[in-house]
C-alpha positions in Angstrom: -38.1 85.9 -8.8 -35.1 83.8 -6.5 -36.3 80.7 -4.9 -34.7 81.7 -1.6 -36.0 85.3 -1.7 -34.8 85.5 2.0 -31.0 85.5 0.9 -28.8 88.9 0.7 -26.9 87.8 -1.5 -24.6 90.4 -3.6 -26.0 92.8 -1.4 -24.6 95.6 0.4 -26.3 96.5 3.6 -25.2 99.6 6.3 -26.0 98.8 10.0 -25.1 101.8 12.3 -24.8 100.8 15.8 -23.6 97.8 14.3 -21.0 97.2 17.3 -23.1 95.6 19.9 -26.9 94.7 20.8 -29.5 94.5 18.3 -27.0 95.9 15.3 -24.0 93.2 15.5 -27.1 90.3 16.1 -28.7 91.7 12.8 -24.7 92.9 11.1 -24.0 89.5 12.1 -27.4 87.6 10.4 -27.1 89.5 6.9 -23.5 88.5 7.1 -24.9 85.1 7.0 -27.1 85.8 4.7 -24.7 86.9 2.1 -24.2 90.2 2.3 -21.5 92.7 2.7 -22.0 94.6 5.3 -20.7 98.3 6.7 -20.7 98.4 10.8 -20.9 102.0 11.3 -20.5 102.9 14.9 -19.2 105.1 17.0 -17.3 103.0 18.9 -14.6 102.6 16.9 -12.2 99.7 18.4 -16.0 97.8 18.8 -16.7 98.4 15.6 -13.0 97.3 14.6 -13.5 94.1 16.5 -17.1 93.1 15.0 -16.2 94.3 11.4 -13.3 91.3 11.9 -15.7 88.3 12.5 -17.9 88.5 9.3 -16.1 88.1 5.7 -16.0 91.2 3.8 -17.2 94.1 6.3 -15.8 97.0 7.4 -16.4 99.3 10.0 -16.8 103.2 9.3 -16.6 105.9 12.7 -20.1 107.1 12.7 -21.0 110.0 15.2 -25.0 110.8 14.1 -24.5 114.1 16.2 -22.3 115.1 12.7 -23.7 115.3 9.5 -20.5 114.9 8.0 -19.6 112.3 9.4 -23.2 110.2 8.4 -22.0 111.6 4.9 -18.8 110.0 5.3 -20.1 107.1 6.2 -22.2 106.4 2.8 -19.1 108.1 1.1 -17.2 105.5 1.8 -19.4 102.6 1.5 -19.8 103.9 -2.2 -16.1 103.7 -3.1 -15.4 100.5 -0.5 -18.2 98.7 -2.3 -19.5 100.3 -5.0 -22.9 100.7 -4.5 -25.8 100.3 -1.5 -28.6 98.5 -1.0 -29.7 98.7 2.2 -29.6 100.7 4.9 -30.4 99.9 8.5 -30.8 102.9 11.0 -30.3 101.4 14.1 -28.0 103.9 16.5 -29.7 105.7 18.9 -29.0 107.5 22.1 -29.9 104.9 25.1 -27.1 104.3 27.3 -27.2 103.3 30.7 -26.7 107.7 31.7 -29.2 108.5 29.0 -31.8 106.2 30.3 -31.8 107.0 33.8 -32.4 110.9 32.7 -35.1 110.5 30.5 -38.0 110.7 32.9 -41.0 112.4 32.6 -41.4 115.7 30.4 -41.9 118.2 33.5 -38.4 117.0 34.3 -36.8 116.4 31.5 -33.6 118.2 30.6 -33.7 120.5 28.0 -30.2 119.4 26.4 -30.8 115.5 26.8 -34.3 116.1 24.5 -32.6 118.0 22.4 -30.0 115.3 22.3 -31.8 113.0 21.5 -33.6 114.7 18.8 -29.9 115.4 17.1 -29.4 111.9 16.8 -32.2 109.4 16.9 -34.2 111.4 14.5 -31.8 114.1 13.0 -29.2 111.9 12.4 -31.7 109.7 10.7 -33.1 112.1 8.7 -29.8 113.0 7.4 -28.4 109.2 7.0 -31.4 108.5 5.3 -31.0 111.6 2.8 -27.7 110.9 2.2 -28.9 107.1 1.1 -31.6 107.5 -0.9 -29.9 108.5 -4.0 -28.1 105.0 -4.2 -30.9 103.0 -3.1 -32.6 104.5 -5.5 -29.9 103.2 -8.6 -30.5 99.8 -7.0 -34.3 99.6 -6.0 -32.9 99.3 -2.5 -34.2 99.5 0.8 -34.1 100.8 5.0 -35.4 99.5 7.6 -35.7 101.6 10.8 -35.1 100.6 14.4 -38.0 102.3 16.7 -40.0 101.1 19.5 -42.9 99.9 21.3 -42.5 102.6 23.7 -43.5 104.8 20.1 -46.4 103.1 20.2 -47.6 103.6 23.6 -47.4 105.9 26.7 -44.6 105.5 30.4 -44.1 106.4 33.0 -40.3 107.1 32.1 -38.3 107.7 28.5 -40.3 110.7 27.7 -37.4 111.5 24.8 -36.7 108.3 23.2 -39.9 107.1 23.5 -41.1 110.5 21.2 -37.7 110.8 19.1 -38.7 107.2 18.0 -42.6 108.0 17.2 -40.9 110.8 14.9 -39.0 108.3 13.3 -42.1 106.0 12.1 -43.8 109.1 11.2 -40.5 109.5 8.8 -40.7 106.1 7.6 -44.5 106.5 6.1 -43.5 109.3 4.8 -40.2 108.1 2.9 -42.3 105.0 1.6 -44.8 107.4 0.4 -42.1 109.6 -1.6 -40.0 107.0 -3.2 -41.7 103.8 -3.6 -42.3 104.8 -7.2 -38.5 105.0 -7.5 -38.0 100.9 -6.4 -37.3 102.0 -2.5 -38.6 100.8 0.5 -38.8 102.1 3.8 -40.3 100.0 7.4 -39.3 99.8 10.7 -38.8 97.7 13.1 -40.0 98.2 16.8 -38.4 95.9 19.6 -40.0 96.1 22.9 -38.0 95.7 26.0 -34.5 93.2 24.9 -32.1 91.9 26.5 -28.8 93.3 25.5 -26.1 94.6 27.2 -26.9 97.5 27.8 -30.2 97.0 28.7 -28.9 94.7 31.5 -27.3 97.5 32.7 -29.7 100.2 32.5 -33.0 98.5 34.5 -32.6 96.6 37.2 -34.2 92.7 37.2 -37.5 93.9 38.9 -38.2 96.0 35.9 -37.0 93.4 33.4 -39.0 91.2 35.1 -42.5 93.6 35.3 -42.1 93.2 31.7 -41.4 89.6 31.2 -45.0 89.3 33.1 -46.8 91.7 30.2 -45.3 89.3 27.7 -46.9 86.4 25.3 -43.9 84.8 25.4 -41.9 83.0 28.0 -39.3 85.3 27.6 -38.2 88.4 26.6 -36.0 89.1 23.4 -32.8 88.9 22.8 -31.0 90.6 19.7 -30.9 87.4 17.5 -35.2 87.8 17.3 -34.8 91.2 16.3 -32.1 91.0 14.0 -34.4 87.9 12.4 -37.1 91.0 12.3 -34.9 93.6 10.4 -33.1 91.3 7.7 -36.5 89.7 6.2 -37.8 93.2 5.9 -34.7 93.8 4.0 -34.7 91.3 1.9 -36.5 90.1 -1.3 -39.0 88.5 0.5 -40.8 91.6 1.7 -40.4 92.9 -1.5 -44.5 94.3 -1.0 -44.3 95.3 2.5 -43.0 99.0 3.0 -44.6 101.8 5.0 -45.6 99.7 8.1 -43.9 99.0 11.8 -43.5 95.4 12.5 -43.8 95.3 17.0 -41.5 92.5 17.6 -41.9 92.7 21.0 -43.7 89.6 22.4 -46.7 90.7 22.6 -46.8 93.7 24.6 -48.4 96.1 23.1 -51.5 93.4 21.4 -53.2 92.9 24.9 -55.1 94.6 27.3 -53.1 96.4 30.4 -52.9 94.3 33.4 -52.5 90.9 32.0 -49.8 89.4 33.8 -52.4 90.2 37.0 -55.0 88.3 34.9 -52.9 85.6 34.1 -51.8 85.2 38.0 -55.7 85.1 39.4 -57.0 82.8 36.8 -54.0 80.2 37.7 -55.3 80.7 42.0 -51.7 82.4 42.1 -53.8 85.0 43.8 
């Protein structure tokens, strides 16, 4: 076992949704640790720009609603690099317009629900299915991006949160079915993370409400989540599989209303 097990030297990593936010930060970090990275995204120009910034990286267009597009991603990766070691399923249906429309179940549009599951669950499953035979050859692994909302109830984002809960169970199922073949599968559950899309989708007052409930002095940044993903993808995490690593600054770890308790005991109210 290499002494520096956190390194990814010689590994080939596919990062879906790699053109921005968490995906972009993860691609940069994996490349810095020695991986050759495939940046897959529906935003083709942005993906190409990100790939151009990283040594040896390539960009591949990806539409998670199209089975052929997902299978072409894996095929293109193998044709270019000859192997696949890490699949980071990070892409999801979560733009500002989608976030505003994704409310509670009583007011849920069936089309939005179906599309959310098509991208977040069906698309992730197809990517895993296409990658698994090749990950078995390299004893590689899968890291899925989920959300702390998959572990908690909320007033909003019923479709997104429940789809990510489904991905958590898929993570466990793959870990159980493919562990003896040398394939690990884990998930990272970010909390509110200060990506450009989040800044656009959520007004400052809501961001401040979440920040008040964190156990740190700030909300997470994409680079914080990238560190968790890259760790799970590395040999340093070789004995970790079927797990959900919650990287939300402690939001999900405490009793409700901690912000109010903090203010009370500090004499602020």
